N, CA, C, O and the ligand as a Tripos MOL2 file, in Angstrom:
@<TRIPOS>MOLECULE
protein
  289   287    73     0     0
PROTEIN
NO_CHARGES

@<TRIPOS>ATOM
      1 N          13.0090   -1.0500   -3.6800 N.3       1 MET1
      2 CA         12.3870   -2.0600   -2.8030 C.3       1 MET1
      3 C          11.5400   -1.2470   -1.7270 C.2       1 MET1
      4 O          11.9860   -0.2610   -1.1390 O.2       1 MET1
      5 N          10.3460   -1.7430   -1.5500 N.am      2 ARG2
      6 CA          9.4840   -1.1300   -0.6090 C.3       2 ARG2
      7 C           9.1230   -2.0470    0.4980 C.2       2 ARG2
      8 O           8.7610   -3.1990    0.2620 O.2       2 ARG2
      9 N           9.2100   -1.5690    1.7020 N.am      3 GLU3
     10 CA          8.7160   -2.3410    2.8490 C.3       3 GLU3
     11 C           7.5260   -1.7180    3.5030 C.2       3 GLU3
     12 O           7.4920   -0.5100    3.7360 O.2       3 GLU3
     13 N           6.5570   -2.5230    3.7970 N.am      4 TYR4
     14 CA          5.3110   -2.0780    4.4120 C.3       4 TYR4
     15 C           5.1080   -2.6550    5.7670 C.2       4 TYR4
     16 O           5.5310   -3.7760    6.0470 O.2       4 TYR4
     17 N           4.4300   -1.8620    6.6580 N.am      5 LYS5
     18 CA          4.1000   -2.3860    7.9190 C.3       5 LYS5
     19 C           2.5580   -2.4250    7.9120 C.2       5 LYS5
     20 O           1.9300   -1.6340    7.2090 O.2       5 LYS5
     21 N           1.9400   -3.3430    8.6930 N.am      6 ILE6
     22 CA          0.5600   -3.5090    8.6960 C.3       6 ILE6
     23 C           0.0410   -2.8570   10.0060 C.2       6 ILE6
     24 O           0.4490   -3.2370   11.1030 O.2       6 ILE6
     25 N          -0.8070   -1.9310    9.8670 N.am      7 THR7
     26 CA         -1.2760   -1.1480   10.9910 C.3       7 THR7
     27 C          -2.4710   -1.9360   11.7000 C.2       7 THR7
     28 O          -2.9010   -3.0140   11.2880 O.2       7 THR7
     29 N          -2.9470   -1.2610   12.8100 N.am      8 MET8
     30 CA         -4.0740   -1.8130   13.5630 C.3       8 MET8
     31 C          -5.3180   -1.9770   12.6200 C.2       8 MET8
     32 O          -6.1200   -2.8840   12.8410 O.2       8 MET8
     33 N          -5.4760   -1.1700   11.6440 N.am      9 ALA9
     34 CA         -6.6000   -1.2790   10.7890 C.3       9 ALA9
     35 C          -6.2400   -2.2130    9.5860 C.2       9 ALA9
     36 O          -6.9390   -2.2700    8.5750 O.2       9 ALA9
     37 N          -5.0890   -2.9460    9.7720 N.am     10 GLU10
     38 CA         -4.7040   -3.8790    8.8130 C.3      10 GLU10
     39 C          -4.5000   -3.3220    7.3840 C.2      10 GLU10
     40 O          -4.6920   -4.0090    6.3800 O.2      10 GLU10
     41 N          -4.1130   -2.0760    7.3610 N.am     11 LYS11
     42 CA         -3.7770   -1.4720    6.0340 C.3      11 LYS11
     43 C          -2.2800   -1.5220    5.9550 C.2      11 LYS11
     44 O          -1.5630   -1.3340    6.9380 O.2      11 LYS11
     45 N          -1.7890   -1.8070    4.6340 N.am     12 ASN12
     46 CA         -0.4410   -1.6860    4.4580 C.3      12 ASN12
     47 C           0.0920   -0.2310    4.3260 C.2      12 ASN12
     48 O          -0.3260    0.5220    3.4470 O.2      12 ASN12
     49 N           1.0410    0.1340    5.2440 N.am     13 VAL13
     50 CA          1.5770    1.5530    5.2690 C.3      13 VAL13
     51 C           3.0260    1.3960    4.8580 C.2      13 VAL13
     52 O           3.7300    0.5300    5.3770 O.2      13 VAL13
     53 N           3.5080    2.2770    3.8740 N.am     14 LEU14
     54 CA          4.8170    2.2290    3.5330 C.3      14 LEU14
     55 C           5.7230    2.6390    4.6610 C.2      14 LEU14
     56 O           5.4990    3.6780    5.2810 O.2      14 LEU14
     57 N           6.7020    1.8840    4.9350 N.am     15 SER15
     58 CA          7.5450    2.1720    6.1130 C.3      15 SER15
     59 C           8.9190    2.5720    5.7190 C.2      15 SER15
     60 O           9.5640    3.3900    6.3740 O.2      15 SER15
     61 N           9.3690    1.9870    4.6380 N.am     16 ARG16
     62 CA         10.8230    2.1990    4.2360 C.3      16 ARG16
     63 C          11.0230    1.9280    2.7540 C.2      16 ARG16
     64 O          10.4410    0.9940    2.2030 O.2      16 ARG16
     65 N          11.8430    2.7430    2.1110 N.am     17 VAL17
     66 CA         12.1700    2.5900    0.7420 C.3      17 VAL17
     67 C          13.6790    2.5040    0.6410 C.2      17 VAL17
     68 O          14.4080    3.4020    1.0620 O.2      17 VAL17
     69 N          14.1530    1.3290    0.0350 N.am     18 VAL18
     70 CA         15.5850    1.0870   -0.2380 C.3      18 VAL18
     71 C          15.8830    1.0520   -1.7050 C.2      18 VAL18
     72 O          15.1380    0.4730   -2.4960 O.2      18 VAL18
     73 N          16.9600    1.6650   -2.0570 N.am     19 CYS19
     74 CA         17.3960    1.7540   -3.3900 C.3      19 CYS19
     75 C          17.8350    0.3910   -3.8960 C.2      19 CYS19
     76 O          18.7470   -0.1770   -3.2940 O.2      19 CYS19
     77 N          17.2460   -0.2070   -4.9890 N.am     20 ASN20
     78 CA         17.6490   -1.4670   -5.3580 C.3      20 ASN20
     79 C          18.9860   -1.5400   -6.0870 C.2      20 ASN20
     80 O          19.5320   -2.6180   -6.3210 O.2      20 ASN20
     81 N          19.5350   -0.2710   -6.4650 N.am     21 GLY21
     82 CA         20.8220   -0.2110   -7.0940 C.3      21 GLY21
     83 C          21.9310   -0.2720   -6.1400 C.2      21 GLY21
     84 O          22.8910   -0.9980   -6.4010 O.2      21 GLY21
     85 N          21.8990    0.4110   -5.0720 N.am     22 CYS22
     86 CA         23.0580    0.5370   -4.1660 C.3      22 CYS22
     87 C          22.7740    0.0480   -2.6920 C.2      22 CYS22
     88 O          23.6830   -0.1910   -1.8970 O.2      22 CYS22
     89 N          21.4470   -0.0770   -2.4010 N.am     23 GLY23
     90 CA         21.1100   -0.7230   -1.1190 C.3      23 GLY23
     91 C          20.9150    0.4010   -0.0510 C.2      23 GLY23
     92 O          20.5900    0.1010    1.0970 O.2      23 GLY23
     93 N          21.1200    1.7290   -0.4430 N.am     24 LYS24
     94 CA         20.9840    2.8490    0.4030 C.3      24 LYS24
     95 C          19.4250    3.0500    0.7760 C.2      24 LYS24
     96 O          18.5280    2.8470   -0.0430 O.2      24 LYS24
     97 N          19.2350    3.4140    1.9260 N.am     25 GLU25
     98 CA         17.8090    3.8430    2.3670 C.3      25 GLU25
     99 C          17.5260    5.1340    1.8400 C.2      25 GLU25
    100 O          18.3320    6.0600    1.9310 O.2      25 GLU25
    101 N          16.3230    5.2440    1.2490 N.am     26 ILE26
    102 CA         15.9750    6.5390    0.6180 C.3      26 ILE26
    103 C          14.9620    7.2270    1.6560 C.2      26 ILE26
    104 O          13.9180    6.6620    1.9820 O.2      26 ILE26
    105 N          15.2980    8.3560    2.1040 N.am     27 SER27
    106 CA         14.4670    9.1510    2.9790 C.3      27 SER27
    107 C          13.2610    9.3890    2.3030 C.2      27 SER27
    108 O          13.2800    9.8770    1.1730 O.2      27 SER27
    109 N          12.1110    9.0690    2.9250 N.am     28 MET28
    110 CA         10.7210    9.3280    2.3060 C.3      28 MET28
    111 C          10.4400   10.8080    2.3800 C.2      28 MET28
    112 O           9.6710   11.3400    1.5790 O.2      28 MET28
    113 N          11.0550   11.4760    3.3350 N.am     29 ASP29
    114 CA         10.7650   12.9430    3.4760 C.3      29 ASP29
    115 C          11.4900   13.8580    2.5240 C.2      29 ASP29
    116 O          10.9070   14.7640    1.9270 O.2      29 ASP29
    117 N          12.8130   13.5940    2.3910 N.am     30 ALA30
    118 CA         13.6180   14.4950    1.5870 C.3      30 ALA30
    119 C          13.8940   14.1870    0.1960 C.2      30 ALA30
    120 O          13.7720   15.0420   -0.6810 O.2      30 ALA30
    121 N          14.2800   12.9330   -0.0480 N.am     31 ALA31
    122 CA         14.8440   12.6630   -1.3770 C.3      31 ALA31
    123 C          13.7510   12.1760   -2.3510 C.2      31 ALA31
    124 O          12.9660   11.2850   -2.0230 O.2      31 ALA31
    125 N          13.7190   12.7340   -3.4650 N.am     32 ASP32
    126 CA         12.8770   12.2590   -4.5590 C.3      32 ASP32
    127 C          13.6120   11.0330   -5.1490 C.2      32 ASP32
    128 O          14.8350   10.9400   -5.0450 O.2      32 ASP32
    129 N          12.8830   10.1160   -5.7540 N.am     33 HIS33
    130 CA         13.5730    8.9390   -6.3040 C.3      33 HIS33
    131 C          12.6610    8.3210   -7.3980 C.2      33 HIS33
    132 O          11.5020    8.6900   -7.5880 O.2      33 HIS33
    133 N          13.2270    7.4450   -8.0290 N.am     34 PHE34
    134 CA         12.4850    6.7650   -9.1600 C.3      34 PHE34
    135 C          11.8580    5.4540   -8.5960 C.2      34 PHE34
    136 O          12.4870    4.6790   -7.8760 O.2      34 PHE34
    137 N          10.5500    5.2720   -8.9900 N.am     35 HIS35
    138 CA          9.8810    4.0050   -8.6600 C.3      35 HIS35
    139 C           9.2890    3.4980   -9.9590 C.2      35 HIS35
    140 O           8.6120    4.2030  -10.7070 O.2      35 HIS35
    141 N           9.6170    2.1110  -10.1970 N.am     36 GLY36
    142 CA          9.1380    1.6040  -11.4280 C.3      36 GLY36
    143 C           8.3280    0.3110  -11.1480 C.2      36 GLY36
    144 O           8.6510   -0.4200  -10.2110 O.2      36 GLY36
    145 N           7.2740    0.0260  -11.9570 N.am     37 GLU37
    146 CA          6.4790   -1.2020  -11.7700 C.3      37 GLU37
    147 C           6.1560   -1.6500  -13.1690 C.2      37 GLU37
    148 O           5.8230   -0.8660  -14.0580 O.2      37 GLU37
    149 N           6.2760   -2.9990  -13.3260 N.am     38 LYS38
    150 CA          5.9380   -3.6560  -14.6620 C.3      38 LYS38
    151 C           5.3110   -5.0460  -14.3940 C.2      38 LYS38
    152 O           5.7970   -5.8120  -13.5610 O.2      38 LYS38
    153 N           4.2520   -5.3340  -15.1050 N.am     39 THR39
    154 CA          3.6500   -6.6480  -15.0530 C.3      39 THR39
    155 C           3.9130   -7.1260  -16.6080 C.2      39 THR39
    156 O           3.4090   -6.5650  -17.5810 O.2      39 THR39
    157 N           4.7620   -8.2200  -16.6630 N.am     40 TRP40
    158 CA          5.0790   -8.7150  -17.9010 C.3      40 TRP40
    159 C           3.9210   -9.5860  -18.5760 C.2      40 TRP40
    160 O           3.2220  -10.4110  -17.9860 O.2      40 TRP40
    161 N           3.8630   -9.2850  -19.7510 N.am     41 GLY41
    162 CA          2.7610   -9.9850  -20.5800 C.3      41 GLY41
    163 C           2.9930  -11.4410  -20.9560 C.2      41 GLY41
    164 O           4.0650  -12.0150  -20.7630 O.2      41 GLY41
    165 N           2.0010  -11.9580  -21.4660 N.am     42 TYR42
    166 CA          2.0000  -13.4970  -21.8150 C.3      42 TYR42
    167 C           3.0420  -13.7860  -22.8230 C.2      42 TYR42
    168 O           3.6150  -14.8740  -22.7680 O.2      42 TYR42
    169 N           3.3570  -12.8980  -23.7710 N.am     43 PHE43
    170 CA          4.2830  -13.1880  -24.8600 C.3      43 PHE43
    171 C           5.7270  -12.8560  -24.4920 C.2      43 PHE43
    172 O           6.6140  -13.0200  -25.3300 O.2      43 PHE43
    173 N           5.9930  -12.3970  -23.2750 N.am     44 SER44
    174 CA          7.3130  -12.1900  -22.8900 C.3      44 SER44
    175 C           7.8690  -13.5180  -22.2610 C.2      44 SER44
    176 O           7.1310  -14.4820  -22.0560 O.2      44 SER44
    177 N           9.2510  -13.5160  -21.9550 N.am     45 ASP45
    178 CA          9.8790  -14.6450  -21.2530 C.3      45 ASP45
    179 C           9.5120  -14.6660  -19.7940 C.2      45 ASP45
    180 O           9.8350  -15.6150  -19.0800 O.2      45 ASP45
    181 N           8.8360  -13.6220  -19.3410 N.am     46 LYS46
    182 CA          8.5850  -13.3860  -17.8190 C.3      46 LYS46
    183 C           7.1100  -13.4750  -17.6430 C.2      46 LYS46
    184 O           6.5690  -12.7730  -16.7890 O.2      46 LYS46
    185 N           6.4340  -14.2700  -18.3750 N.am     47 ASP47
    186 CA          4.8560  -14.3370  -18.3460 C.3      47 ASP47
    187 C           4.2700  -14.1080  -17.0580 C.2      47 ASP47
    188 O           4.4300  -14.8980  -16.1270 O.2      47 ASP47
    189 N           3.5370  -12.9610  -16.9620 N.am     48 GLY48
    190 CA          2.7890  -12.6650  -15.6970 C.3      48 GLY48
    191 C           3.5920  -12.2230  -14.4960 C.2      48 GLY48
    192 O           3.0270  -11.9620  -13.4340 O.2      48 GLY48
    193 N           4.9120  -12.1340  -14.6480 N.am     49 ARG49
    194 CA          5.7590  -11.6860  -13.3440 C.3      49 ARG49
    195 C           5.5770  -10.2230  -13.1770 C.2      49 ARG49
    196 O           5.5020   -9.4630  -14.1420 O.2      49 ARG49
    197 N           5.5060   -9.8430  -11.9590 N.am     50 GLN50
    198 CA          5.3180   -8.4390  -11.6290 C.3      50 GLN50
    199 C           6.6840   -7.9840  -10.9350 C.2      50 GLN50
    200 O           7.0640   -8.4960   -9.8820 O.2      50 GLN50
    201 N           7.3390   -7.0620  -11.5540 N.am     51 ASP51
    202 CA          8.5320   -6.4080  -11.1130 C.3      51 ASP51
    203 C           8.3630   -5.0250  -10.5500 C.2      51 ASP51
    204 O           7.6520   -4.1880  -11.1060 O.2      51 ASP51
    205 N           9.0230   -4.7950   -9.4450 N.am     52 CYS52
    206 CA          8.8690   -3.4630   -8.8340 C.3      52 CYS52
    207 C          10.1750   -3.0450   -8.2400 C.2      52 CYS52
    208 O          10.7370   -3.7930   -7.4400 O.2      52 CYS52
    209 N          10.6650   -1.9540   -8.5640 N.am     53 PHE53
    210 CA         11.9210   -1.5150   -7.9940 C.3      53 PHE53
    211 C          12.0340    0.1490   -7.7390 C.2      53 PHE53
    212 O          11.3430    0.9940   -8.3080 O.2      53 PHE53
    213 N          12.9630    0.3720   -6.8510 N.am     54 ASP54
    214 CA         13.1760    1.8500   -6.5820 C.3      54 ASP54
    215 C          14.7010    2.2060   -6.7000 C.2      54 ASP54
    216 O          15.5920    1.4580   -6.2990 O.2      54 ASP54
    217 N          14.8880    3.3160   -7.2390 N.am     55 LEU55
    218 CA         16.3590    3.8300   -7.4270 C.3      55 LEU55
    219 C          16.4610    5.2050   -6.8140 C.2      55 LEU55
    220 O          15.5710    6.0450   -6.9500 O.2      55 LEU55
    221 N          17.5740    5.4090   -6.1330 N.am     56 CYS56
    222 CA         17.9860    6.7410   -5.6800 C.3      56 CYS56
    223 C          18.3910    7.5660   -6.8260 C.2      56 CYS56
    224 O          18.6460    6.9950   -7.8860 O.2      56 CYS56
    225 N          18.4810    8.8740   -6.7320 N.am     57 GLU57
    226 CA         18.7770    9.7710   -7.7910 C.3      57 GLU57
    227 C          20.1310    9.4050   -8.4210 C.2      57 GLU57
    228 O          20.2840    9.3720   -9.6420 O.2      57 GLU57
    229 N          21.0740    9.1400   -7.5690 N.am     58 GLU58
    230 CA         22.4180    8.7610   -8.1740 C.3      58 GLU58
    231 C          22.3550    7.4680   -9.0160 C.2      58 GLU58
    232 O          22.9000    7.5130  -10.1190 O.2      58 GLU58
    233 N          21.7860    6.3780   -8.6510 N.am     59 CYS59
    234 CA         21.6820    5.2420   -9.3520 C.3      59 CYS59
    235 C          20.8250    5.3740  -10.6850 C.2      59 CYS59
    236 O          21.0750    4.7830  -11.7350 O.2      59 CYS59
    237 N          19.7780    6.2460  -10.4620 N.am     60 TYR60
    238 CA         18.9470    6.5810  -11.7340 C.3      60 TYR60
    239 C          19.8590    7.2920  -12.7640 C.2      60 TYR60
    240 O          19.7820    6.9630  -13.9480 O.2      60 TYR60
    241 N          20.7000    8.2330  -12.3680 N.am     61 ASP61
    242 CA         21.5680    8.9540  -13.2220 C.3      61 ASP61
    243 C          22.5290    7.9470  -13.9560 C.2      61 ASP61
    244 O          22.6930    7.9690  -15.1760 O.2      61 ASP61
    245 N          23.1720    7.0270  -13.0730 N.am     62 LYS62
    246 CA         24.1240    5.9950  -13.6140 C.3      62 LYS62
    247 C          23.4990    5.3090  -14.7160 C.2      62 LYS62
    248 O          24.1250    5.1980  -15.7700 O.2      62 LYS62
    249 N          22.2670    4.8080  -14.5890 N.am     63 ILE63
    250 CA         21.6470    3.9810  -15.5820 C.3      63 ILE63
    251 C          21.1820    4.7700  -16.8200 C.2      63 ILE63
    252 O          21.3620    4.3300  -17.9550 O.2      63 ILE63
    253 N          20.6010    5.9040  -16.5810 N.am     64 THR64
    254 CA         20.0660    6.6690  -17.7610 C.3      64 THR64
    255 C          21.2570    7.3120  -18.5660 C.2      64 THR64
    256 O          21.1180    7.5750  -19.7600 O.2      64 THR64
    257 N          22.4200    7.5570  -17.8960 N.am     65 GLU65
    258 CA         23.5320    8.0240  -18.7170 C.3      65 GLU65
    259 C          24.0960    7.0640  -19.5920 C.2      65 GLU65
    260 O          24.8780    7.4580  -20.4570 O.2      65 GLU65
    261 N          23.7950    5.7780  -19.4900 N.am     66 ASN66
    262 CA         24.1920    4.7580  -20.3890 C.3      66 ASN66
    263 C          23.1670    4.4720  -21.4710 C.2      66 ASN66
    264 O          23.4050    3.5730  -22.2780 O.2      66 ASN66
    265 N          22.0920    5.1430  -21.5410 N.am     67 PHE67
    266 CA         21.0980    4.9490  -22.5510 C.3      67 PHE67
    267 C          21.7380    5.3040  -23.8920 C.2      67 PHE67
    268 O          22.5140    6.2580  -23.9410 O.2      67 PHE67
    269 N          21.4540    4.5870  -24.9830 N.am     68 ALA68
    270 CA         21.9340    5.0120  -26.2770 C.3      68 ALA68
    271 C          21.1850    6.2750  -26.7410 C.2      68 ALA68
    272 O          21.7750    7.1550  -27.3680 O.2      68 ALA68
    273 N          19.9220    6.3520  -26.4350 N.am     69 VAL69
    274 CA         19.1130    7.5850  -26.7180 C.3      69 VAL69
    275 C          19.0300    8.3090  -25.3360 C.2      69 VAL69
    276 O          18.4640    7.8130  -24.3620 O.2      69 VAL69
    277 N          19.6260    9.4910  -25.3410 N.am     70 LYS70
    278 CA         19.6200   10.1410  -24.1060 C.3      70 LYS70
    279 C          18.2640   10.8020  -23.7680 C.2      70 LYS70
    280 O          17.4530   11.1460  -24.6270 O.2      70 LYS70
    281 N          18.0910   10.9510  -22.4110 N.am     71 LEU71
    282 CA         16.8450   11.6170  -21.9580 C.3      71 LEU71
    283 C          17.0250   13.0470  -22.3440 C.2      71 LEU71
    284 O          18.1260   13.5980  -22.3630 O.2      71 LEU71
    285 N          15.8240   13.6610  -22.6700 N.am     72 LYS72
    286 CA         15.8600   15.0770  -23.0230 C.3      72 LYS72
    287 C          15.5730   15.9660  -21.7970 C.2      72 LYS72
    288 O          15.5630   17.1920  -21.9130 O.2      72 LYS72
    289 ZN         21.1290    3.9540   -5.2600 Zn       73 ZN73
@<TRIPOS>BOND
     1     1     2 1
     2     2     3 1
     3     3     4 2
     4     3     5 am
     5     5     6 1
     6     6     7 1
     7     7     8 2
     8     7     9 am
     9     9    10 1
    10    10    11 1
    11    11    12 2
    12    11    13 am
    13    13    14 1
    14    14    15 1
    15    15    16 2
    16    15    17 am
    17    17    18 1
    18    18    19 1
    19    19    20 2
    20    19    21 am
    21    21    22 1
    22    22    23 1
    23    23    24 2
    24    23    25 am
    25    25    26 1
    26    26    27 1
    27    27    28 2
    28    27    29 am
    29    29    30 1
    30    30    31 1
    31    31    32 2
    32    31    33 am
    33    33    34 1
    34    34    35 1
    35    35    36 2
    36    35    37 am
    37    37    38 1
    38    38    39 1
    39    39    40 2
    40    39    41 am
    41    41    42 1
    42    42    43 1
    43    43    44 2
    44    43    45 am
    45    45    46 1
    46    46    47 1
    47    47    48 2
    48    47    49 am
    49    49    50 1
    50    50    51 1
    51    51    52 2
    52    51    53 am
    53    53    54 1
    54    54    55 1
    55    55    56 2
    56    55    57 am
    57    57    58 1
    58    58    59 1
    59    59    60 2
    60    59    61 am
    61    61    62 1
    62    62    63 1
    63    63    64 2
    64    63    65 am
    65    65    66 1
    66    66    67 1
    67    67    68 2
    68    67    69 am
    69    69    70 1
    70    70    71 1
    71    71    72 2
    72    71    73 am
    73    73    74 1
    74    74    75 1
    75    75    76 2
    76    75    77 am
    77    77    78 1
    78    78    79 1
    79    79    80 2
    80    79    81 am
    81    81    82 1
    82    82    83 1
    83    83    84 2
    84    83    85 am
    85    85    86 1
    86    86    87 1
    87    87    88 2
    88    87    89 am
    89    89    90 1
    90    90    91 1
    91    91    92 2
    92    91    93 am
    93    93    94 1
    94    94    95 1
    95    95    96 2
    96    95    97 am
    97    97    98 1
    98    98    99 1
    99    99   100 2
   100    99   101 am
   101   101   102 1
   102   102   103 1
   103   103   104 2
   104   103   105 am
   105   105   106 1
   106   106   107 1
   107   107   108 2
   108   107   109 am
   109   109   110 1
   110   110   111 1
   111   111   112 2
   112   111   113 am
   113   113   114 1
   114   114   115 1
   115   115   116 2
   116   115   117 am
   117   117   118 1
   118   118   119 1
   119   119   120 2
   120   119   121 am
   121   121   122 1
   122   122   123 1
   123   123   124 2
   124   123   125 am
   125   125   126 1
   126   126   127 1
   127   127   128 2
   128   127   129 am
   129   129   130 1
   130   130   131 1
   131   131   132 2
   132   131   133 am
   133   133   134 1
   134   134   135 1
   135   135   136 2
   136   135   137 am
   137   137   138 1
   138   138   139 1
   139   139   140 2
   140   139   141 am
   141   141   142 1
   142   142   143 1
   143   143   144 2
   144   143   145 am
   145   145   146 1
   146   146   147 1
   147   147   148 2
   148   147   149 am
   149   149   150 1
   150   150   151 1
   151   151   152 2
   152   151   153 am
   153   153   154 1
   154   154   155 1
   155   155   156 2
   156   155   157 am
   157   157   158 1
   158   158   159 1
   159   159   160 2
   160   159   161 am
   161   161   162 1
   162   162   163 1
   163   163   164 2
   164   163   165 am
   165   165   166 1
   166   166   167 1
   167   167   168 2
   168   167   169 am
   169   169   170 1
   170   170   171 1
   171   171   172 2
   172   171   173 am
   173   173   174 1
   174   174   175 1
   175   175   176 2
   176   175   177 am
   177   177   178 1
   178   178   179 1
   179   179   180 2
   180   179   181 am
   181   181   182 1
   182   182   183 1
   183   183   184 2
   184   183   185 am
   185   185   186 1
   186   186   187 1
   187   187   188 2
   188   187   189 am
   189   189   190 1
   190   190   191 1
   191   191   192 2
   192   191   193 am
   193   193   194 1
   194   194   195 1
   195   195   196 2
   196   195   197 am
   197   197   198 1
   198   198   199 1
   199   199   200 2
   200   199   201 am
   201   201   202 1
   202   202   203 1
   203   203   204 2
   204   203   205 am
   205   205   206 1
   206   206   207 1
   207   207   208 2
   208   207   209 am
   209   209   210 1
   210   210   211 1
   211   211   212 2
   212   211   213 am
   213   213   214 1
   214   214   215 1
   215   215   216 2
   216   215   217 am
   217   217   218 1
   218   218   219 1
   219   219   220 2
   220   219   221 am
   221   221   222 1
   222   222   223 1
   223   223   224 2
   224   223   225 am
   225   225   226 1
   226   226   227 1
   227   227   228 2
   228   227   229 am
   229   229   230 1
   230   230   231 1
   231   231   232 2
   232   231   233 am
   233   233   234 1
   234   234   235 1
   235   235   236 2
   236   235   237 am
   237   237   238 1
   238   238   239 1
   239   239   240 2
   240   239   241 am
   241   241   242 1
   242   242   243 1
   243   243   244 2
   244   243   245 am
   245   245   246 1
   246   246   247 1
   247   247   248 2
   248   247   249 am
   249   249   250 1
   250   250   251 1
   251   251   252 2
   252   251   253 am
   253   253   254 1
   254   254   255 1
   255   255   256 2
   256   255   257 am
   257   257   258 1
   258   258   259 1
   259   259   260 2
   260   259   261 am
   261   261   262 1
   262   262   263 1
   263   263   264 2
   264   263   265 am
   265   265   266 1
   266   266   267 1
   267   267   268 2
   268   267   269 am
   269   269   270 1
   270   270   271 1
   271   271   272 2
   272   271   273 am
   273   273   274 1
   274   274   275 1
   275   275   276 2
   276   275   277 am
   277   277   278 1
   278   278   279 1
   279   279   280 2
   280   279   281 am
   281   281   282 1
   282   282   283 1
   283   283   284 2
   284   283   285 am
   285   285   286 1
   286   286   287 1
   287   287   288 2
@<TRIPOS>SUBSTRUCTURE
     1 MET1         2 RESIDUE 1 A MET
     2 ARG2         6 RESIDUE 1 A ARG
     3 GLU3        10 RESIDUE 1 A GLU
     4 TYR4        14 RESIDUE 1 A TYR
     5 LYS5        18 RESIDUE 1 A LYS
     6 ILE6        22 RESIDUE 1 A ILE
     7 THR7        26 RESIDUE 1 A THR
     8 MET8        30 RESIDUE 1 A MET
     9 ALA9        34 RESIDUE 1 A ALA
    10 GLU10       38 RESIDUE 1 A GLU
    11 LYS11       42 RESIDUE 1 A LYS
    12 ASN12       46 RESIDUE 1 A ASN
    13 VAL13       50 RESIDUE 1 A VAL
    14 LEU14       54 RESIDUE 1 A LEU
    15 SER15       58 RESIDUE 1 A SER
    16 ARG16       62 RESIDUE 1 A ARG
    17 VAL17       66 RESIDUE 1 A VAL
    18 VAL18       70 RESIDUE 1 A VAL
    19 CYS19       74 RESIDUE 1 A CYS
    20 ASN20       78 RESIDUE 1 A ASN
    21 GLY21       82 RESIDUE 1 A GLY
    22 CYS22       86 RESIDUE 1 A CYS
    23 GLY23       90 RESIDUE 1 A GLY
    24 LYS24       94 RESIDUE 1 A LYS
    25 GLU25       98 RESIDUE 1 A GLU
    26 ILE26      102 RESIDUE 1 A ILE
    27 SER27      106 RESIDUE 1 A SER
    28 MET28      110 RESIDUE 1 A MET
    29 ASP29      114 RESIDUE 1 A ASP
    30 ALA30      118 RESIDUE 1 A ALA
    31 ALA31      122 RESIDUE 1 A ALA
    32 ASP32      126 RESIDUE 1 A ASP
    33 HIS33      130 RESIDUE 1 A HIS
    34 PHE34      134 RESIDUE 1 A PHE
    35 HIS35      138 RESIDUE 1 A HIS
    36 GLY36      142 RESIDUE 1 A GLY
    37 GLU37      146 RESIDUE 1 A GLU
    38 LYS38      150 RESIDUE 1 A LYS
    39 THR39      154 RESIDUE 1 A THR
    40 TRP40      158 RESIDUE 1 A TRP
    41 GLY41      162 RESIDUE 1 A GLY
    42 TYR42      166 RESIDUE 1 A TYR
    43 PHE43      170 RESIDUE 1 A PHE
    44 SER44      174 RESIDUE 1 A SER
    45 ASP45      178 RESIDUE 1 A ASP
    46 LYS46      182 RESIDUE 1 A LYS
    47 ASP47      186 RESIDUE 1 A ASP
    48 GLY48      190 RESIDUE 1 A GLY
    49 ARG49      194 RESIDUE 1 A ARG
    50 GLN50      198 RESIDUE 1 A GLN
    51 ASP51      202 RESIDUE 1 A ASP
    52 CYS52      206 RESIDUE 1 A CYS
    53 PHE53      210 RESIDUE 1 A PHE
    54 ASP54      214 RESIDUE 1 A ASP
    55 LEU55      218 RESIDUE 1 A LEU
    56 CYS56      222 RESIDUE 1 A CYS
    57 GLU57      226 RESIDUE 1 A GLU
    58 GLU58      230 RESIDUE 1 A GLU
    59 CYS59      234 RESIDUE 1 A CYS
    60 TYR60      238 RESIDUE 1 A TYR
    61 ASP61      242 RESIDUE 1 A ASP
    62 LYS62      246 RESIDUE 1 A LYS
    63 ILE63      250 RESIDUE 1 A ILE
    64 THR64      254 RESIDUE 1 A THR
    65 GLU65      258 RESIDUE 1 A GLU
    66 ASN66      262 RESIDUE 1 A ASN
    67 PHE67      266 RESIDUE 1 A PHE
    68 ALA68      270 RESIDUE 1 A ALA
    69 VAL69      274 RESIDUE 1 A VAL
    70 LYS70      278 RESIDUE 1 A LYS
    71 LEU71      282 RESIDUE 1 A LEU
    72 LYS72      286 RESIDUE 1 A LYS
    73 ZN73       289 GROUP 0 **** ****
């Protein structure tokens, strides 16, 4: 989850990233993390929906470890 603040120039500036998996704030300086975005197509059950999420490295590992086909 990404939170933005609007600056004087009315530009959205990323102010905070929170892991959608565990709710922990992800330091934008130190920790690398996973960011995913998907716009679902017309023929899906989510027609046109835009999903966006962030995962800390721990939550990313928990999810990918359960894949039937492992990451290389
Ligand atoms: Zn997490």
